[in-house]
C-alpha positions as CSV (number, residue, x, y, z in Angstrom):
1,M,-108.5,227.1,-190.2
2,G,-106.3,226.0,-193.1
3,K,-105.4,222.4,-193.7
4,T,-101.9,222.9,-192.5
5,S,-103.1,224.3,-189.1
6,R,-105.5,221.4,-188.6
7,S,-102.8,218.9,-189.4
8,V,-100.5,220.5,-186.7
9,L,-103.3,220.4,-184.2
10,V,-103.9,216.7,-184.8
11,V,-100.3,215.9,-184.4
12,V,-100.1,217.8,-181.1
13,L,-103.2,216.0,-179.7
14,L,-101.8,212.6,-180.7
15,L,-98.5,213.4,-178.9
16,A,-100.4,214.4,-175.8
17,I,-102.3,211.2,-175.7
18,A,-99.1,209.2,-176.3
19,L,-97.4,211.0,-173.4
20,A,-100.3,210.3,-171.1
21,G,-100.2,206.7,-171.9
22,C,-96.5,206.5,-171.0
23,Q,-97.1,207.8,-167.3
24,A,-96.3,205.3,-164.5
25,P,-99.5,204.2,-162.7
26,A,-100.0,205.7,-159.2
27,P,-98.6,203.5,-156.5
28,A,-101.2,201.3,-154.8
29,A,-102.0,202.3,-151.2
30,A,-100.0,200.4,-148.7
31,P,-102.2,197.9,-146.7
32,T,-103.1,199.0,-143.3
33,V,-101.3,196.9,-140.7
34,A,-103.0,196.7,-137.3
35,P,-100.6,197.7,-134.5
36,A,-99.2,194.7,-132.7
37,A,-101.0,194.0,-129.3
38,A,-98.8,195.0,-126.4
39,A,-97.1,191.8,-125.1
40,T,-98.6,190.7,-121.8
41,A,-95.8,190.4,-119.2
42,V,-95.5,186.9,-117.8
43,P,-94.3,187.0,-114.2
44,A,-91.1,185.2,-113.8
45,A,-91.3,182.0,-111.7
46,P,-90.2,182.8,-108.1
47,T,-86.6,181.9,-107.6
48,E,-86.5,179.4,-104.7
49,A,-83.7,180.2,-102.3
50,P,-81.3,177.3,-102.3
51,K,-82.0,175.0,-99.3
52,A,-79.5,175.5,-96.6
53,E,-77.3,172.5,-96.2
54,E,-78.3,170.6,-93.0
55,P,-75.5,170.9,-90.4
56,T,-73.7,167.8,-89.4
57,Y,-72.4,167.6,-85.8
58,K,-69.4,165.3,-85.2
59,I,-69.5,163.9,-81.7
60,G,-67.0,161.7,-79.9
61,Y,-68.5,159.2,-77.4
62,I,-66.2,157.6,-74.8
63,Q,-67.6,154.4,-73.3
64,Y,-66.1,153.4,-69.9
65,S,-66.1,149.7,-70.6
66,S,-68.0,146.9,-72.5
67,D,-69.9,145.9,-69.4
68,A,-73.7,145.7,-69.9
69,Y,-74.7,149.2,-68.5
70,Y,-72.2,151.0,-70.7
71,Q,-72.7,148.9,-73.8
72,M,-76.5,149.2,-73.6
73,Q,-76.2,153.0,-73.4
74,A,-73.9,153.1,-76.4
75,D,-76.1,150.8,-78.4
76,A,-79.2,152.9,-77.6
77,A,-77.3,156.1,-78.5
78,K,-76.6,154.6,-82.0
79,K,-80.4,154.1,-82.4
80,V,-81.0,157.7,-81.4
81,V,-78.4,158.9,-84.0
82,E,-80.3,157.0,-86.6
83,Y,-83.6,158.6,-85.6
84,I,-82.0,162.1,-85.6
85,N,-80.5,161.6,-89.1
86,A,-83.9,160.5,-90.4
87,N,-86.1,163.1,-88.8
88,E,-84.3,166.2,-87.6
89,P,-83.1,169.2,-89.6
90,F,-79.5,168.3,-88.7
91,N,-77.3,165.3,-88.7
92,V,-75.0,163.6,-86.3
93,E,-71.9,161.6,-86.9
94,M,-70.9,159.9,-83.7
95,T,-67.7,157.9,-83.1
96,F,-67.7,155.4,-80.3
97,V,-64.6,154.3,-78.4
98,T,-64.1,152.4,-75.1
99,S,-61.6,153.2,-72.4
100,E,-61.7,149.5,-71.2
101,G,-61.9,150.7,-67.6
102,Q,-58.5,152.4,-67.8
103,P,-58.2,156.1,-66.9
104,E,-55.1,156.6,-69.0
105,K,-56.9,155.3,-72.1
106,E,-59.9,157.5,-71.3
107,L,-57.6,160.5,-71.3
108,A,-56.0,159.4,-74.6
109,N,-59.4,159.0,-76.1
110,I,-60.2,162.6,-75.1
111,E,-57.0,163.9,-76.6
112,N,-57.6,162.0,-79.8
113,F,-61.1,163.5,-80.2
114,I,-59.6,167.0,-79.6
115,A,-57.1,166.3,-82.3
116,Q,-59.9,165.3,-84.6
117,K,-61.6,168.6,-83.9
118,V,-65.0,167.1,-83.1
119,D,-67.9,169.4,-82.3
120,A,-68.5,167.8,-78.9
121,I,-67.1,165.1,-76.6
122,I,-69.2,162.8,-74.3
123,D,-67.3,161.0,-71.5
124,F,-68.7,158.2,-69.4
125,T,-65.7,158.5,-67.0
126,G,-64.1,155.8,-65.0
127,A,-62.4,158.3,-62.7
128,A,-63.8,161.7,-61.7
129,E,-60.2,163.2,-61.8
130,T,-59.8,162.0,-65.3
131,A,-63.0,163.7,-66.4
132,Q,-61.8,166.9,-64.8
133,K,-58.6,166.7,-66.8
134,G,-60.6,166.1,-69.9
135,A,-62.7,169.1,-69.2
136,Q,-59.6,171.3,-68.9
137,L,-58.2,170.0,-72.2
138,S,-61.6,170.4,-74.0
139,N,-62.0,173.9,-72.6
140,A,-58.6,174.9,-74.0
141,A,-59.6,173.5,-77.4
142,N,-63.0,175.3,-77.2
143,I,-64.8,172.0,-77.6
144,P,-68.0,171.3,-75.5
145,F,-67.4,168.5,-72.9
146,F,-70.3,166.5,-71.5
147,V,-70.2,163.8,-68.8
148,V,-72.8,161.1,-68.7
149,G,-73.7,158.6,-66.0
150,S,-70.9,159.7,-63.7
151,T,-69.4,162.9,-62.3
152,A,-66.2,165.0,-62.9
153,A,-64.2,166.1,-59.9
154,E,-64.2,169.7,-58.8
155,G,-61.6,171.8,-60.5
156,P,-60.9,174.5,-63.1
157,G,-62.2,172.5,-66.0
158,K,-65.8,173.4,-66.9
159,V,-68.2,170.5,-67.9
160,T,-70.8,171.9,-70.4
161,S,-73.4,169.6,-68.9
162,T,-73.5,166.4,-66.7
163,I,-76.4,164.0,-67.5
164,K,-76.9,161.4,-64.9
165,G,-79.2,160.0,-62.2
166,D,-79.3,161.8,-58.8
167,F,-77.0,159.3,-57.1
168,V,-77.6,160.7,-53.6
169,K,-81.3,160.4,-54.1
170,M,-81.0,156.9,-55.6
171,G,-79.0,155.6,-52.6
172,G,-81.4,157.4,-50.3
173,M,-84.4,155.6,-51.9
174,I,-82.7,152.2,-51.1
175,G,-81.8,153.3,-47.6
176,K,-85.4,154.4,-47.0
177,Y,-86.8,151.1,-48.3
178,I,-84.7,149.2,-45.8
179,A,-85.6,151.6,-43.0
180,D,-89.3,151.2,-43.8
181,N,-89.4,147.4,-44.4
182,Y,-86.4,146.0,-42.5
183,P,-85.8,148.5,-39.7
184,E,-83.6,146.1,-37.7
185,S,-81.4,144.9,-40.5
186,K,-77.6,144.9,-40.4
187,I,-76.1,145.6,-43.8
188,A,-73.1,144.6,-45.8
189,I,-72.4,146.6,-49.0
190,V,-70.7,145.3,-52.1
191,E,-69.8,148.5,-53.9
192,G,-69.1,149.5,-57.5
193,T,-65.9,151.1,-58.6
194,L,-64.6,153.8,-56.3
195,G,-63.6,157.2,-57.7
196,Q,-66.1,157.4,-60.5
197,G,-68.3,159.8,-58.6
198,I,-71.0,157.3,-58.2
199,V,-70.4,154.9,-55.3
200,E,-69.6,157.7,-52.9
201,Y,-72.9,159.5,-53.6
202,F,-74.9,156.3,-53.4
203,E,-73.5,155.7,-49.9
204,E,-74.1,159.3,-48.8
205,G,-77.8,159.0,-49.6
206,F,-78.0,155.5,-48.3
207,Q,-76.6,156.2,-44.9
208,K,-78.7,159.3,-44.4
209,N,-81.9,157.4,-45.0
210,L,-81.4,154.3,-43.0
211,G,-83.4,153.8,-39.8
212,P,-82.0,154.4,-36.3
213,N,-81.6,150.6,-35.7
214,N,-80.0,149.9,-39.1
215,K,-76.2,149.5,-39.2
216,I,-73.6,149.1,-42.0
217,V,-71.2,146.4,-40.7
218,Q,-68.8,145.9,-43.6
219,K,-68.2,146.8,-47.3
220,A,-65.9,146.0,-50.2
221,S,-65.7,147.0,-53.8
222,G,-66.9,144.5,-56.4
223,E,-66.0,147.0,-59.2
224,W,-69.4,146.5,-60.9
225,N,-68.2,142.9,-61.7
226,A,-70.2,139.7,-61.0
227,E,-67.2,137.4,-60.5
228,K,-65.4,139.7,-58.1
229,S,-68.6,140.3,-56.1
230,Q,-69.2,136.5,-55.9
231,N,-65.7,136.0,-54.5
232,I,-66.1,138.8,-52.0
233,M,-69.4,137.3,-50.7
234,S,-67.9,133.8,-50.6
235,D,-65.0,135.1,-48.5
236,W,-67.4,136.8,-46.1
237,L,-69.6,133.7,-45.8
238,A,-66.6,131.5,-45.0
239,N,-66.4,133.2,-41.6
240,Y,-70.1,134.3,-41.3
241,N,-71.5,134.4,-37.9
242,G,-74.7,136.4,-38.4
243,E,-73.0,139.8,-38.7
244,F,-75.4,141.0,-41.4
245,D,-78.8,139.9,-42.8
246,M,-79.0,142.3,-45.8
247,V,-76.6,143.0,-48.7
248,Y,-76.8,146.2,-50.7
249,A,-75.5,145.1,-54.1
250,M,-74.8,148.3,-56.1
251,N,-75.7,147.0,-59.6
252,A,-77.2,144.1,-61.5
253,D,-73.8,142.4,-62.0
254,I,-72.9,142.7,-58.3
255,Y,-76.4,141.3,-57.5
256,L,-75.8,138.3,-59.8
257,G,-72.4,137.5,-58.1
258,V,-73.8,138.0,-54.6
259,M,-76.9,135.9,-55.3
260,R,-74.9,133.0,-56.6
261,A,-72.6,133.0,-53.6
262,L,-75.6,133.0,-51.2
263,E,-77.4,130.3,-53.2
264,D,-74.2,128.1,-53.1
265,A,-74.0,128.6,-49.3
266,G,-77.7,128.0,-48.8
267,K,-78.1,131.4,-47.2
268,L,-80.2,133.4,-49.8
269,N,-83.2,134.7,-47.8
270,N,-82.0,132.4,-45.0
271,P,-81.2,134.7,-43.4
272,I,-79.5,137.1,-45.9
273,K,-81.6,139.2,-48.3
274,I,-80.4,141.4,-51.2
275,I,-81.4,144.8,-52.3
276,T,-79.9,146.2,-55.5
277,H,-79.7,148.8,-58.3
278,N,-80.4,149.0,-62.1
279,G,-83.7,147.4,-63.0
280,R,-81.9,145.4,-65.7
281,P,-83.8,142.3,-66.8
282,E,-81.6,140.1,-64.6
283,D,-82.1,141.9,-61.3
284,F,-85.7,142.8,-62.1
285,Q,-86.4,139.1,-62.6
286,G,-84.6,138.4,-59.3
287,V,-87.1,140.7,-57.6
288,M,-90.0,139.0,-59.3
289,D,-88.6,135.6,-58.3
290,G,-88.1,136.7,-54.7
291,K,-84.3,136.5,-54.9
292,A,-84.0,140.3,-54.2
293,V,-86.4,142.3,-52.1
294,A,-86.3,145.4,-54.4
295,T,-84.2,147.3,-57.0
296,N,-83.7,150.9,-57.7
297,A,-84.4,151.0,-61.4
298,N,-82.8,153.5,-63.8
299,S,-82.3,153.1,-67.5
300,P,-79.0,153.7,-69.4
301,T,-80.9,153.4,-72.7
302,Y,-83.4,156.2,-71.7
303,E,-80.5,158.2,-70.4
304,S,-78.8,158.0,-73.9
305,G,-81.8,159.9,-75.4
306,V,-81.7,162.6,-72.8
307,L,-78.0,162.9,-73.3
308,L,-78.2,163.4,-77.1
309,K,-81.1,165.9,-76.7
310,V,-78.9,168.0,-74.4
311,V,-75.8,167.8,-76.6
312,T,-77.6,168.6,-79.9
313,N,-79.6,171.4,-78.2
314,H,-76.3,173.0,-77.1
315,L,-74.7,172.5,-80.6
316,Q,-77.7,174.4,-82.1
317,G,-77.1,177.3,-79.8
318,Q,-79.7,176.6,-77.1
319,G,-78.9,177.0,-73.5
320,V,-78.6,173.8,-71.5
321,P,-78.3,173.3,-67.7
322,E,-75.0,172.2,-66.1
323,L,-76.8,169.3,-64.5
324,V,-79.6,167.2,-66.0
325,I,-81.1,164.5,-63.8
326,T,-82.5,161.3,-65.4
327,P,-85.3,159.3,-63.6
328,S,-85.1,156.4,-61.3
329,T,-87.8,154.4,-59.4
330,M,-88.0,151.7,-56.7
331,V,-89.4,148.4,-57.9
332,D,-90.4,145.5,-55.7
333,K,-92.6,142.4,-56.3
334,A,-95.7,144.5,-55.7
335,T,-94.8,147.3,-58.1
336,P,-93.5,145.8,-61.3
337,E,-95.1,148.7,-63.2
338,N,-92.5,151.0,-61.8
339,L,-89.8,149.4,-64.0
340,L,-88.2,151.9,-66.4
341,G,-86.7,149.2,-68.7
342,W,-83.5,148.8,-70.7
343,E,-85.0,148.3,-74.2
344,L,-82.9,150.0,-76.9
345,D,-85.9,152.0,-78.2
346,K,-86.1,153.8,-74.8
347,G,-83.4,156.2,-76.1
348,V,-85.5,157.4,-79.0
349,K,-88.5,157.7,-76.7
350,A,-86.5,159.9,-74.3
351,F,-85.2,162.0,-77.2
352,Q,-88.8,162.6,-78.3
353,E,-90.4,163.3,-74.9
354,Y,-87.9,164.5,-72.4
355,V,-88.3,168.1,-71.5
356,I,-85.0,169.8,-70.4
357,Q,-85.7,172.0,-67.5
């Protein structure tokens, strides 16, 4: 090979080496990335259904007067409402008014509650005819109407439920007590208020259960009032000539008035004895002290709990009977354990334990 050829070959080789050096380096292999682990599904916290708002029932309560029986029942009812609002899955708002013994005011109270669109009306009526009118008005407004401690007159108005003692039976228990223990007694009656649907039923049961030799010789209305009853008895005693030796005093206030008149005249148990109703502390103590021979005990405070159980059951859609009878017992000096009692907590006790038949 000539020199010139060798020189050309050298130049070519040098160019090839130079070109090889100018090549870009091969790209580095991309790092292997592990596939991401599948995300574990976290169950969503269960959505708690919003708690249903507790219903609140608005109830209008019409109290006949501020006399002890009516006032104690209203006060016990307030305690029952407190218990309900603290313990039951519903609430009660109860408005209390008094008719002050006036039928026209009673009817106005019913009309006012209807205008307020309450959920229920409770009426301790002073006149059975007024309660019947109240039932008619309440029916027209589609508001449940309840009568407590008394009775509505017959008529087109429908009372949702009447909650009371069995007045015929209660009067009968007193009549039977006299027949069994004083079979020869002649009796004067100092009555409560006529027309309420109470006195008339007491006397019906009383007369049916007297003995064959017992006799009712006179009667007058003391209107559940001690002073009026004392005046009636004092008037009778002014001309007393042995016509009667037993007085049927229809409640504790009447008992107190009659007892005072007899004590003032020196005739208590000499020869005139007293038998009475209620089992209030005053007449119960009179029985224990020998100033009355016996009392038929019922409890307006216990009745308040039965009443509110019936009303709230109805408002919750449960069926309730048209008549619910509350208990009564005879109490004499030998049976003080029979007393039902007027303590205010009796209402809560009744609401808890009473079984509506």
